[in-house]
MDTraj code that builds the backbone (N, CA, C; nanometers):
import mdtraj as md
import numpy as np

residues = "MET THR LEU THR GLY GLY ASN ALA GLU THR GLU ASP ARG GLY LEU LYS ARG TYR ALA PRO PHE VAL ARG GLU ILE SER LYS ALA VAL LYS GLU ALA VAL GLY ARG LYS PRO ALA ILE GLN LEU GLU VAL SER PRO PRO ASN GLY ASN ALA GLU LYS TYR ILE ASP GLU LEU ALA GLU ALA GLY ALA THR SER PHE MET MET ASN LEU GLU GLN GLY LYS TYR GLU TYR ARG LYS ILE VAL CYS ALA GLU LYS SER LYS ILE PRO LEU SER ASP TYR ALA ARG ALA PHE LYS VAL VAL LYS GLU LYS GLY LEU GLY ALA ALA SER VAL LEU ILE ASN GLY LEU ALA GLU PRO PRO ASN SER THR PHE GLY TYR ALA LYS MET LEU ILE SER MET GLY VAL ARG PRO ILE VAL LEU PRO LEU ARG PRO ARG GLY LYS LEU ARG ASN ALA TYR PRO ALA ASN PRO VAL GLU PHE ALA GLU LEU SER LYS LYS VAL GLY GLU LEU ILE ASP LYS SER SER ILE GLU LEU GLU LYS THR GLN GLY CYS ALA SER CYS PRO GLY CYS ALA MET VAL GLN GLU ASP MET GLY TYR LYS LEU".split()
xyz = np.array([
    [0.7600, -1.0017, 0.5313],
    [0.6352, -1.0748, 0.5350],
    [0.5209, -0.9746, 0.5278],
    [0.4179, -1.0089, 0.4508],
    [0.2990, -0.9242, 0.4429],
    [0.1764, -1.0045, 0.4835],
    [0.0957, -0.9470, 0.5718],
    [-0.0301, -1.0080, 0.6126],
    [-0.1444, -0.9252, 0.5550],
    [-0.2438, -0.9920, 0.5025],
    [-0.3593, -0.9223, 0.4470],
    [-0.4859, -1.0004, 0.4789],
    [-0.5965, -0.9306, 0.4937],
    [-0.7185, -1.0021, 0.5298],
    [-0.8468, -0.9289, 0.4978],
    [-0.8406, -0.8244, 0.4161],
    [-0.9626, -0.7540, 0.3774],
    [-1.0122, -0.6566, 0.4824],
    [-1.1301, -0.6015, 0.4567],
    [-1.1881, -0.4987, 0.5427],
    [-1.2948, -0.5561, 0.6353],
    [-1.3339, -0.4738, 0.7310],
    [-1.4470, -0.5076, 0.8175],
    [-1.5276, -0.3798, 0.8394],
    [-1.6577, -0.3942, 0.8608],
    [-1.7433, -0.2770, 0.8819],
    [-1.7455, -0.2389, 1.0287],
    [-1.6289, -0.2100, 1.0818],
    [-1.6143, -0.1682, 1.2208],
    [-1.5269, -0.0440, 1.2219],
    [-1.5167, 0.0215, 1.3378],
    [-1.4343, 0.1431, 1.3444],
    [-1.2894, 0.1146, 1.3036],
    [-1.2374, 0.0013, 1.3451],
    [-1.0973, -0.0309, 1.3155],
    [-1.0782, -0.0863, 1.1743],
    [-1.1888, -0.1143, 1.1046],
    [-1.1890, -0.1725, 0.9695],
    [-1.1033, -0.2993, 0.9611],
    [-1.0995, -0.3727, 1.0691],
    [-1.0310, -0.5016, 1.0690],
    [-0.8901, -0.5009, 1.1228],
    [-0.8373, -0.3865, 1.1639],
    [-0.6984, -0.3796, 1.2102],
    [-0.6748, -0.4590, 1.3384],
    [-0.7709, -0.4578, 1.4311],
    [-0.7503, -0.5221, 1.5617],
    [-0.7192, -0.6705, 1.5495],
    [-0.7778, -0.7358, 1.4506],
    [-0.7599, -0.8807, 1.4398],
    [-0.6164, -0.9211, 1.4075],
    [-0.5365, -0.8279, 1.3573],
    [-0.3986, -0.8605, 1.3213],
    [-0.3049, -0.8705, 1.4423],
    [-0.3368, -0.7986, 1.5498],
    [-0.2441, -0.7867, 1.6627],
    [-0.1930, -0.9207, 1.7164],
    [-0.2783, -1.0198, 1.7471],
    [-0.2242, -1.1449, 1.8009],
    [-0.1350, -1.2197, 1.7025],
    [-0.1674, -1.2121, 1.5733],
    [-0.0849, -1.2800, 1.4727],
    [0.0518, -1.2133, 1.4616],
    [0.0513, -1.0803, 1.4562],
    [0.1773, -1.0055, 1.4455],
    [0.2644, -1.0333, 1.5676],
    [0.2024, -1.0317, 1.6852],
    [0.2761, -1.0540, 1.8098],
    [0.3409, -1.1930, 1.8108],
    [0.2644, -1.2957, 1.7745],
    [0.3157, -1.4327, 1.7783],
    [0.4221, -1.4577, 1.6712],
    [0.4008, -1.4039, 1.5516],
    [0.5002, -1.4206, 1.4441],
    [0.6299, -1.3507, 1.4829],
    [0.6177, -1.2290, 1.5324],
    [0.7364, -1.1527, 1.5720],
    [0.8153, -1.2260, 1.6809],
    [0.7434, -1.2785, 1.7790],
    [0.8067, -1.3520, 1.8897],
    [0.8740, -1.4800, 1.8398],
    [0.8044, -1.5558, 1.7567],
    [0.8591, -1.6831, 1.7076],
    [0.9829, -1.6624, 1.6215],
    [0.9803, -1.5621, 1.5351],
    [1.0969, -1.5353, 1.4487],
    [1.2147, -1.4874, 1.5326],
    [1.1874, -1.4011, 1.6313],
    [1.2952, -1.3525, 1.7188],
    [1.3613, -1.4693, 1.7920],
    [1.2812, -1.5628, 1.8400],
    [1.3358, -1.6794, 1.9104],
    [1.4151, -1.7693, 1.8160],
    [1.3709, -1.7800, 1.6919],
    [1.4352, -1.8705, 1.5958],
    [1.5629, -1.8135, 1.5356],
    [1.5641, -1.6843, 1.5043],
    [1.6798, -1.6285, 1.4325],
    [1.7497, -1.5143, 1.5058],
    [1.6952, -1.4754, 1.6200],
    [1.7630, -1.3737, 1.6997],
    [1.7280, -1.2298, 1.6664],
    [1.6368, -1.2082, 1.5738],
    [1.5933, -1.0705, 1.5448],
    [1.4478, -1.0726, 1.4986],
    [1.3821, -0.9604, 1.5201],
    [1.2416, -0.9514, 1.4806],
    [1.2310, -0.9356, 1.3289],
    [1.1255, -0.9884, 1.2699],
    [1.1076, -0.9775, 1.1256],
    [1.0442, -0.8446, 1.0854],
    [1.0570, -0.8111, 0.9571],
    [0.9808, -0.7002, 0.9005],
    [0.8418, -0.7550, 0.8693],
    [0.7404, -0.6936, 0.9262],
    [0.6027, -0.7376, 0.9033],
    [0.5227, -0.6202, 0.8483],
    [0.4780, -0.6374, 0.7271],
    [0.3946, -0.5358, 0.6634],
    [0.2490, -0.5804, 0.6679],
    [0.1596, -0.4870, 0.6979],
    [0.0179, -0.5173, 0.7005],
    [-0.0505, -0.4476, 0.5837],
    [-0.1201, -0.5256, 0.5010],
    [-0.1992, -0.4685, 0.3927],
    [-0.3411, -0.4533, 0.4458],
    [-0.3793, -0.3285, 0.4750],
    [-0.5039, -0.3020, 0.5465],
    [-0.5754, -0.1804, 0.4868],
    [-0.6953, -0.1552, 0.5355],
    [-0.7640, -0.0299, 0.5078],
    [-0.7469, 0.0585, 0.6306],
    [-0.7474, 0.1893, 0.6106],
    [-0.7294, 0.2778, 0.7264],
    [-0.8502, 0.2709, 0.8187],
    [-0.8277, 0.2860, 0.9488],
    [-0.9412, 0.2816, 1.0417],
    [-1.0318, 0.4032, 1.0251],
    [-1.1545, 0.3883, 1.0728],
    [-1.2536, 0.4955, 1.0638],
    [-1.2548, 0.5732, 1.1955],
    [-1.1386, 0.6206, 1.2352],
    [-1.1240, 0.6885, 1.3637],
    [-1.0224, 0.6153, 1.4496],
    [-0.9673, 0.6861, 1.5489],
    [-0.8685, 0.6286, 1.6422],
    [-0.7503, 0.5644, 1.5699],
    [-0.7076, 0.6243, 1.4582],
    [-0.5966, 0.5677, 1.3816],
    [-0.4739, 0.5477, 1.4691],
    [-0.4457, 0.6459, 1.5548],
    [-0.3256, 0.6369, 1.6384],
    [-0.3323, 0.5153, 1.7310],
    [-0.4478, 0.4915, 1.7906],
    [-0.4650, 0.3797, 1.8840],
    [-0.4378, 0.2457, 1.8148],
    [-0.4997, 0.2237, 1.6992],
    [-0.4863, 0.0950, 1.6319],
    [-0.3460, 0.0752, 1.5740],
    [-0.2905, 0.1800, 1.5170],
    [-0.1561, 0.1690, 1.4586],
    [-0.0522, 0.1518, 1.5685],
    [-0.0720, 0.2215, 1.6805],
    [0.0160, 0.2035, 1.7975],
    [0.0171, 0.0584, 1.8433],
    [-0.1019, 0.0022, 1.8577],
    [-0.1144, -0.1360, 1.9062],
    [-0.0418, -0.2329, 1.8126],
    [-0.0562, -0.2118, 1.6824],
    [0.0072, -0.3011, 1.5855],
    [0.1576, -0.2807, 1.5799],
    [0.2021, -0.1570, 1.5941],
    [0.3468, -0.1300, 1.5968],
    [0.4091, -0.1955, 1.7208],
    [0.3416, -0.1868, 1.8337],
    [0.3905, -0.2506, 1.9569],
    [0.3944, -0.4026, 1.9421],
    [0.3014, -0.4567, 1.8662],
    [0.2976, -0.6016, 1.8434],
    [0.4092, -0.6477, 1.7504],
    [0.4624, -0.5540, 1.6680],
    [0.5729, -0.5902, 1.5786],
    [0.5565, -0.5485, 1.4339],
    [0.4460, -0.4816, 1.3979],
    [0.4286, -0.4351, 1.2592],
    [0.5317, -0.3268, 1.2288],
    [0.5929, -0.3360, 1.1125],
    [0.6961, -0.2384, 1.0744],
    [0.6555, -0.1526, 0.9556],
    [0.5482, -0.1910, 0.8870],
    [0.5090, -0.1196, 0.7662],
    [0.3599, -0.1413, 0.7388],
    [0.2981, -0.0393, 0.6804],
    [0.1553, -0.0466, 0.6476],
    [0.1350, -0.0161, 0.4998],
    [0.0613, -0.1032, 0.4332],
    [0.0268, -0.0813, 0.2934],
    [-0.1247, -0.0627, 0.2869],
    [-0.1662, 0.0591, 0.2541],
    [-0.3082, 0.0915, 0.2436],
    [-0.3334, 0.1330, 0.0987],
    [-0.3951, 0.0455, 0.0225],
    [-0.4012, 0.0613, -0.1226],
    [-0.5216, 0.1423, -0.1694],
    [-0.4915, 0.2491, -0.2426],
    [-0.5972, 0.3288, -0.3037],
    [-0.6560, 0.2579, -0.4254],
    [-0.5726, 0.1845, -0.4988],
    [-0.6112, 0.1220, -0.6252],
    [-0.6338, 0.2287, -0.7327],
    [-0.7351, 0.3105, -0.7154],
    [-0.7640, 0.4251, -0.8019],
    [-0.7758, 0.5460, -0.7105],
    [-0.7413, 0.6631, -0.7617],
    [-0.7430, 0.7819, -0.6772],
    [-0.8769, 0.8524, -0.6713],
    [-0.9327, 0.8863, -0.7862],
    [-1.0576, 0.9620, -0.7898],
    [-1.1761, 0.8735, -0.7537],
    [-1.2698, 0.9334, -0.6784],
    [-1.3867, 0.8579, -0.6332],
    [-1.4653, 0.7991, -0.7501],
    [-1.4800, 0.8755, -0.8571],
    [-1.5597, 0.8272, -0.9708],
    [-1.5033, 0.6982, -1.0288],
    [-1.3717, 0.6795, -1.0201],
    [-1.3094, 0.5562, -1.0695],
    [-1.3099, 0.4482, -0.9624],
    [-1.2888, 0.4893, -0.8376],
    [-1.2845, 0.3932, -0.7279],
    [-1.4185, 0.3221, -0.7117],
    [-1.5278, 0.3946, -0.7283],
    [-1.6593, 0.3320, -0.7078],
    [-1.6914, 0.2301, -0.8167],
    [-1.6266, 0.2420, -0.9326],
    [-1.6452, 0.1432, -1.0398],
    [-1.5675, 0.0159, -1.0076],
    [-1.4442, 0.0348, -0.9651],
    [-1.3499, -0.0756, -0.9514],
    [-1.3550, -0.1420, -0.8143],
    [-1.3654, -0.0632, -0.7100],
    [-1.3685, -0.1191, -0.5742],
    [-1.4808, -0.0491, -0.4977],
    [-1.6031, -0.0914, -0.5265],
    [-1.7234, -0.0238, -0.4769],
    [-1.7256, -0.0083, -0.3251],
    [-1.6966, -0.1148, -0.2512],
    [-1.7005, -0.1062, -0.1045],
    [-1.5863, -0.0210, -0.0517],
    [-1.4679, -0.0406, -0.1049],
    [-1.3519, 0.0358, -0.0581],
    [-1.3654, 0.1839, -0.0917],
    [-1.4398, 0.2156, -0.1975],
    [-1.4568, 0.3558, -0.2373],
    [-1.5345, 0.4347, -0.1326],
    [-1.6022, 0.3643, -0.0413],
    [-1.6761, 0.4322, 0.0654],
    [-1.5815, 0.4888, 0.1721],
    [-1.4568, 0.4456, 0.1688],
    [-1.3574, 0.4970, 0.2633],
    [-1.3020, 0.6271, 0.2053],
    [-1.3236, 0.7403, 0.2734],
    [-1.2760, 0.8673, 0.2179],
    [-1.1230, 0.8775, 0.2165],
    [-1.0727, 0.9548, 0.1206],
    [-0.9277, 0.9742, 0.1127],
    [-0.8732, 1.0369, 0.2409],
    [-0.9569, 1.1124, 0.3116],
    [-0.9117, 1.1748, 0.4369],
    [-0.8736, 1.0690, 0.5404],
    [-0.9398, 0.9523, 0.5393],
    [-0.9030, 0.8443, 0.6316],
    [-0.7648, 0.7897, 0.5968],
    [-0.7362, 0.7763, 0.4672],
    [-0.6028, 0.7323, 0.4241],
    [-0.4970, 0.8327, 0.4676],
    [-0.5244, 0.9614, 0.4416],
    [-0.4271, 1.0659, 0.4754],
    [-0.3986, 1.0668, 0.6253],
    [-0.5044, 1.0550, 0.7073],
    [-0.4878, 1.0562, 0.8531],
    [-0.4068, 0.9354, 0.8995],
    [-0.4387, 0.8176, 0.8464],
    [-0.3664, 0.6966, 0.8875],
    [-0.2211, 0.7004, 0.8422],
    [-0.1969, 0.7447, 0.7178],
    [-0.0586, 0.7536, 0.6706],
    [0.0223, 0.8532, 0.7542],
    [-0.0414, 0.9611, 0.7955],
    [0.0272, 1.0605, 0.8793],
    [0.0718, 0.9965, 1.0108],
    [-0.0173, 0.9196, 1.0722],
    [0.0164, 0.8513, 1.1982],
    [0.1304, 0.7526, 1.1759],
    [0.1210, 0.6740, 1.0694],
    [0.2246, 0.5748, 1.0380],
    [0.3608, 0.6429, 1.0223],
    [0.3636, 0.7526, 0.9472],
    [0.4908, 0.8224, 0.9228],
    [0.5446, 0.8857, 1.0506],
    [0.4567, 0.9408, 1.1334],
    [0.5001, 1.0024, 1.2598],
    [0.5643, 0.8996, 1.3520],
    [0.5254, 0.7745, 1.3376],
    [0.5818, 0.6678, 1.4206],
    [0.7079, 0.6078, 1.3584],
    [0.7497, 0.6616, 1.2434],
    [0.8727, 0.6142, 1.1796],
    [0.8585, 0.4796, 1.1106],
    [0.7340, 0.4432, 1.0764],
    [0.7093, 0.3151, 1.0111],
    [0.7017, 0.3331, 0.8596],
    [0.7136, 0.2233, 0.7867],
    [0.7040, 0.2272, 0.6414],
    [0.5596, 0.2421, 0.5964],
    [0.5416, 0.3079, 0.4807],
    [0.4071, 0.3285, 0.4272],
    [0.4098, 0.3122, 0.2753],
    [0.3115, 0.2396, 0.2231],
    [0.3027, 0.2166, 0.0787],
    [0.1573, 0.2093, 0.0371],
    [0.1329, 0.2318, -0.0925],
    [-0.0023, 0.2245, -0.1448],
    [0.0023, 0.1856, -0.2921],
    [-0.0801, 0.0889, -0.3298],
    [-0.0870, 0.0436, -0.4688],
    [-0.1817, 0.1324, -0.5489],
    [-0.1373, 0.1678, -0.6691],
    [-0.2201, 0.2339, -0.7685],
    [-0.2203, 0.1435, -0.8905],
    [-0.3371, 0.1165, -0.9464],
    [-0.3443, 0.0221, -1.0580],
    [-0.3622, 0.0955, -1.1901],
    [-0.2719, 0.0696, -1.2818],
    [-0.2799, 0.1255, -1.4167],
    [-0.3592, 0.0309, -1.5056],
    [-0.4444, 0.0887, -1.5914],
    [-0.5192, 0.0064, -1.6853],
    [-0.6641, -0.0121, -1.6479],
    [-0.7051, 0.0442, -1.5347],
    [-0.8457, 0.0390, -1.4969],
    [-0.9144, 0.1636, -1.5529],
    [-1.0066, 0.2214, -1.4784],
    [-1.0821, 0.3363, -1.5283],
    [-1.0006, 0.4656, -1.5279],
    [-0.9091, 0.4785, -1.4339],
    [-0.8377, 0.6051, -1.4163],
    [-0.7293, 0.6234, -1.5221],
    [-0.7261, 0.7389, -1.5899],
    [-0.6215, 0.7625, -1.6903],
    [-0.4849, 0.7806, -1.6250],
    [-0.3762, 0.7541, -1.7003],
    [-0.2413, 0.7593, -1.6427],
    [-0.2048, 0.8929, -1.5790],
    [-0.2503, 1.0047, -1.6384],
    [-0.2126, 1.1339, -1.5800],
    [-0.2757, 1.1531, -1.4421],
    [-0.3957, 1.0975, -1.4220],
    [-0.4588, 1.1041, -1.2903],
    [-0.3868, 1.0128, -1.1917],
    [-0.3516, 0.8924, -1.2363],
    [-0.2749, 0.8001, -1.1510],
    [-0.1438, 0.8650, -1.1084],
    [-0.0773, 0.9314, -1.2030],
    [0.0490, 0.9992, -1.1730],
    [0.0274, 1.1089, -1.0676],
    [-0.0834, 1.1813, -1.0787],
    [-0.1137, 1.2850, -0.9798],
    [-0.1295, 1.2282, -0.8400],
    [-0.1934, 1.1126, -0.8297],
    [-0.2097, 1.0498, -0.6978],
    [-0.0780, 0.9911, -0.6476],
    [0.0065, 0.9449, -0.7390],
    [0.1402, 0.8992, -0.6989],
    [0.2184, 1.0153, -0.6380],
    [0.2088, 1.1323, -0.7005],
    [0.2763, 1.2524, -0.6476],
    [0.2221, 1.2880, -0.5097],
    [0.0903, 1.2776, -0.4931],
    [0.0286, 1.3079, -0.3645],
    [0.0809, 1.2136, -0.2560],
    [0.0878, 1.0835, -0.2883],
    [0.1375, 0.9863, -0.1911],
    [0.2827, 1.0157, -0.1537],
    [0.3647, 1.0435, -0.2538],
    [0.5057, 1.0725, -0.2287],
    [0.5201, 1.1949, -0.1380],
    [0.4362, 1.2955, -0.1601],
    [0.4437, 1.4168, -0.0766],
    [0.4123, 1.3855, 0.0701],
    [0.3401, 1.2755, 0.0955],
    [0.3089, 1.2332, 0.2323],
    [0.4131, 1.1347, 0.2868],
    [0.5155, 1.1024, 0.2046],
    [0.6165, 1.0062, 0.2477],
    [0.5744, 0.8623, 0.2273],
    [0.4737, 0.8423, 0.1408],
    [0.4202, 0.7087, 0.1145],
    [0.4723, 0.6599, -0.0206],
    [0.5202, 0.5375, -0.0235],
    [0.5710, 0.4815, -0.1479],
    [0.4555, 0.4342, -0.2364],
    [0.4382, 0.4967, -0.3556],
    [0.3366, 0.4458, -0.4472],
    [0.3906, 0.3246, -0.5228],
    [0.3070, 0.2249, -0.5396],
    [0.3448, 0.1058, -0.6150],
    [0.2471, 0.0958, -0.7315],
    [0.2968, 0.1179, -0.8523],
    [0.2096, 0.1137, -0.9697],
    [0.2107, -0.0282, -1.0253],
    [0.0928, -0.0885, -1.0309],
    [0.0791, -0.2241, -1.0824],
    [-0.0123, -0.2235, -1.2051],
    [0.0106, -0.3168, -1.2974],
    [-0.0762, -0.3242, -1.4147],
    [-0.2038, -0.4020, -1.3838],
    [-0.3113, -0.3651, -1.4523],
    [-0.4348, -0.4422, -1.4385],
    [-0.4141, -0.5816, -1.4943],
    [-0.4488, -0.6802, -1.4115],
    [-0.4508, -0.8190, -1.4564],
    [-0.5958, -0.8634, -1.4480],
    [-0.6647, -0.8704, -1.5609],
    [-0.8090, -0.9013, -1.5570],
    [-0.8406, -1.0323, -1.4864],
    [-0.9300, -1.0249, -1.3873],
    [-0.9768, -1.1429, -1.3158],
    [-1.0991, -1.1032, -1.2346],
    [-1.1675, -1.1995, -1.1790],
    [-1.2871, -1.1712, -1.0991],
    [-1.3900, -1.0963, -1.1801],
    [-1.4488, -0.9931, -1.1199],
    [-1.5522, -0.9177, -1.1906],
    [-1.4954, -0.8377, -1.3078],
    [-1.3630, -0.8230, -1.3116],
    [-1.2984, -0.7492, -1.4213],
    [-1.2343, -0.8441, -1.5227],
    [-1.2750, -0.9711, -1.5209],
    [-1.2091, -1.0703, -1.6068],
    [-1.2236, -1.0405, -1.7562],
    [-1.3253, -0.9628, -1.7934],
    [-1.3445, -0.9304, -1.9344],
    [-1.2819, -0.7974, -1.9744],
    [-1.2151, -0.7322, -1.8803],
    [-1.1496, -0.6047, -1.9105],
    [-1.0192, -0.6294, -1.9857],
    [-0.9751, -0.5294, -2.0578],
    [-0.8461, -0.5400, -2.1252],
    [-0.7359, -0.5245, -2.0218],
    [-0.6261, -0.5987, -2.0359],
    [-0.5130, -0.5776, -1.9442],
    [-0.4485, -0.4415, -1.9699],
    [-0.3634, -0.4007, -1.8786],
    [-0.2952, -0.2721, -1.8940],
    [-0.2147, -0.2695, -2.0237],
    [-0.2091, -0.1517, -2.0843],
    [-0.1262, -0.1313, -2.2032],
    [0.0201, -0.1304, -2.1582],
    [0.1044, -0.2210, -2.2093],
    [0.2423, -0.2309, -2.1601],
    [0.3249, -0.1035, -2.1807],
    [0.3027, -0.0340, -2.2916],
    [0.3792, 0.0885, -2.3186],
    [0.3386, 0.1976, -2.2211],
    [0.2084, 0.2137, -2.2028],
    [0.1569, 0.3129, -2.1086],
    [0.2041, 0.2828, -1.9670],
    [0.1976, 0.1545, -1.9305],
    [0.2395, 0.1150, -1.7961],
    [0.3889, 0.1399, -1.7749],
    [0.4698, 0.1093, -1.8745],
    [0.6147, 0.1312, -1.8635],
    [0.6458, 0.2801, -1.8482],
    [0.5777, 0.3636, -1.9245],
    [0.6012, 0.5086, -1.9164],
    [0.5605, 0.5634, -1.7796],
    [0.4444, 0.5202, -1.7312],
    [0.3966, 0.5650, -1.6003],
    [0.4908, 0.5171, -1.4898],
    [0.5336, 0.3918, -1.4968],
    [0.6264, 0.3368, -1.3970],
    [0.7562, 0.4161, -1.3930],
    [0.8057, 0.4513, -1.5097],
    [0.9318, 0.5268, -1.5179],
    [0.9167, 0.6651, -1.4544],
    [0.8063, 0.7325, -1.4846],
    [0.7826, 0.8662, -1.4281],
    [0.7685, 0.8603, -1.2762],
    [0.6944, 0.7617, -1.2279],
    [0.6760, 0.7489, -1.0827],
    [0.8089, 0.7100, -1.0174],
    [0.8843, 0.6208, -1.0822],
    [1.0152, 0.5810, -1.0302],
    [1.1103, 0.6989, -1.0165],
    [1.1064, 0.7896, -1.1133],
    [1.1918, 0.9090, -1.1076],
    [1.1527, 0.9977, -0.9899],
    [1.0220, 1.0081, -0.9640],
    [0.9770, 1.0863, -0.8481],
    [1.0231, 1.0224, -0.7171],
    [1.0134, 0.8901, -0.7105],
    [1.0578, 0.8190, -0.5901],
    [1.2068, 0.8427, -0.5670],
    [1.2862, 0.8364, -0.6750],
    [1.4307, 0.8585, -0.6635],
    [1.4633, 0.9959, -0.6066],
    [1.3815, 1.0952, -0.6406],
    [1.4062, 1.2331, -0.5957],
    [1.3485, 1.2596, -0.4577],
    [1.2712, 1.1664, -0.4058],
    [1.2037, 1.1872, -0.2779],
    [1.2909, 1.1420, -0.1613],
    [1.2383, 1.1664, -0.0418],
    [1.3102, 1.1240, 0.0792],
    [1.2500, 0.9964, 0.1374],
    [1.1696, 0.9249, 0.0578],
    [1.1073, 0.8015, 0.1071],
    [1.2156, 0.6976, 0.1352],
    [1.2131, 0.6424, 0.2529],
    [1.3095, 0.5393, 0.2898],
    [1.2535, 0.4046, 0.2437],
    [1.3023, 0.3581, 0.1289],
    [1.2458, 0.2388, 0.0675],
    [1.2591, 0.1147, 0.1542],
    [1.3658, 0.1076, 0.2318],
    [1.3847, -0.0124, 0.3139],
    [1.2780, -0.0239, 0.4227],
    [1.2094, 0.0847, 0.4526],
    [1.1046, 0.0790, 0.5541],
    [0.9760, 0.0178, 0.5016],
    [0.9677, -0.0069, 0.3708],
    [0.8464, -0.0676, 0.3157],
    [0.8687, -0.2157, 0.2870],
    [0.9493, -0.2804, 0.3706],
    [0.9762, -0.4220, 0.3516],
    [0.8470, -0.5027, 0.3588],
    [0.8399, -0.6044, 0.2750],
    [0.7207, -0.6865, 0.2653],
    [0.6790, -0.6901, 0.1198],
    [0.5514, -0.7086, 0.0954],
    [0.4993, -0.7143, -0.0409],
    [0.5443, -0.5921, -0.1213],
    [0.5452, -0.4751, -0.0568],
    [0.5779, -0.3506, -0.1261],
    [0.7218, -0.3433, -0.1732],
    [0.8097, -0.4256, -0.1191],
    [0.9502, -0.4193, -0.1597],
    [0.9894, -0.5340, -0.2524],
    [0.8919, -0.6145, -0.2942],
    [0.9194, -0.7253, -0.3856],
    [0.8935, -0.6805, -0.5288],
    [0.9864, -0.7048, -0.6213],
    [0.9656, -0.6619, -0.7598],
    [0.8817, -0.7581, -0.8427],
    [0.8251, -0.8605, -0.7804],
    [0.7546, -0.9644, -0.8553],
    [0.6402, -0.9145, -0.9408],
    [0.5698, -0.8103, -0.8974],
    [0.4555, -0.7591, -0.9732],
    [0.4924, -0.6433, -1.0651],
    [0.6153, -0.5956, -1.0570],
    [0.6540, -0.4794, -1.1359],
    [0.6934, -0.5205, -1.2773],
    [0.6729, -0.4297, -1.3700],
    [0.7140, -0.4563, -1.5072],
    [0.8519, -0.3970, -1.5331],
    [0.8761, -0.2803, -1.4760],
    [1.0020, -0.2109, -1.4994],
    [1.0689, -0.1964, -1.3631],
    [1.1289, -0.3041, -1.3175],
    [1.1779, -0.3118, -1.1802],
    [1.2772, -0.2009, -1.1472],
    [1.3744, -0.1798, -1.2344],
    [1.4785, -0.0825, -1.2034],
    [1.4229, 0.0600, -1.1989],
    [1.3124, 0.0838, -1.2699],
    [1.2548, 0.2181, -1.2696],
    [1.1691, 0.2451, -1.1475],
    [1.1296, 0.1424, -1.0769],
    [1.0453, 0.1603, -0.9588],
    [1.1266, 0.1541, -0.8298],
    [1.2583, 0.1611, -0.8391],
    [1.3417, 0.1672, -0.7200],
    [1.3698, 0.0346, -0.6558],
    [1.3476, -0.0768, -0.7261],
    [1.3751, -0.2078, -0.6695],
    [1.5215, -0.2423, -0.6919],
    [1.5818, -0.3049, -0.5935],
    [1.7196, -0.3504, -0.6071],
    [1.7184, -0.4959, -0.6481],
    [1.7744, -0.5261, -0.7635],
    [1.7739, -0.6634, -0.8140],
    [1.8928, -0.7413, -0.7593],
])
top = md.Topology()
chain = top.add_chain()
for i, resn in enumerate(residues, 1):
    res = top.add_residue(resn, chain, resSeq=i)
    for name in ("N", "CA", "C"):
        top.add_atom(name, md.element.get_by_symbol(name[0]), res)
traj = md.Trajectory(xyz[None], top)
């Protein structure tokens, strides 16, 4: 299960609001089926006290965190996700470090077909993998303010997915720890190349 709810302009960037939901869902599923569920949170990293907020959510029952970069370089991020681009990469790195130290799953979406060229996206995928974070490469699907943009090039996306998938295969990332949205092949184009089990 994945819970998502956007950002907030607070130190926790919205993480605190998840705790009661995670706690109640975890409790209800345990009572119904005899075991706690995998609960992934799609969030932005906190602006300080990462350990405190991630600890609280892990205690409530969160098993995995997905903090999506979308684009890696600031110049591209500010075009595509203007508000999220204000969050420095150092906040992501700090939060992912805390998540990994606690033995929880970590994932991050990178979108192909936006402003960032594939070689740059690949570089950020390598960076995430080096931190023990599973990169998830998704194609641009034009909608919202980007509805007039061209969709991702399928050949380019397939090649990038294959290269990132090969890196994941060689890494020590425990894929089962990213249960939730990050472990579903529904958005992938080349499922077998991205480490998904069909």
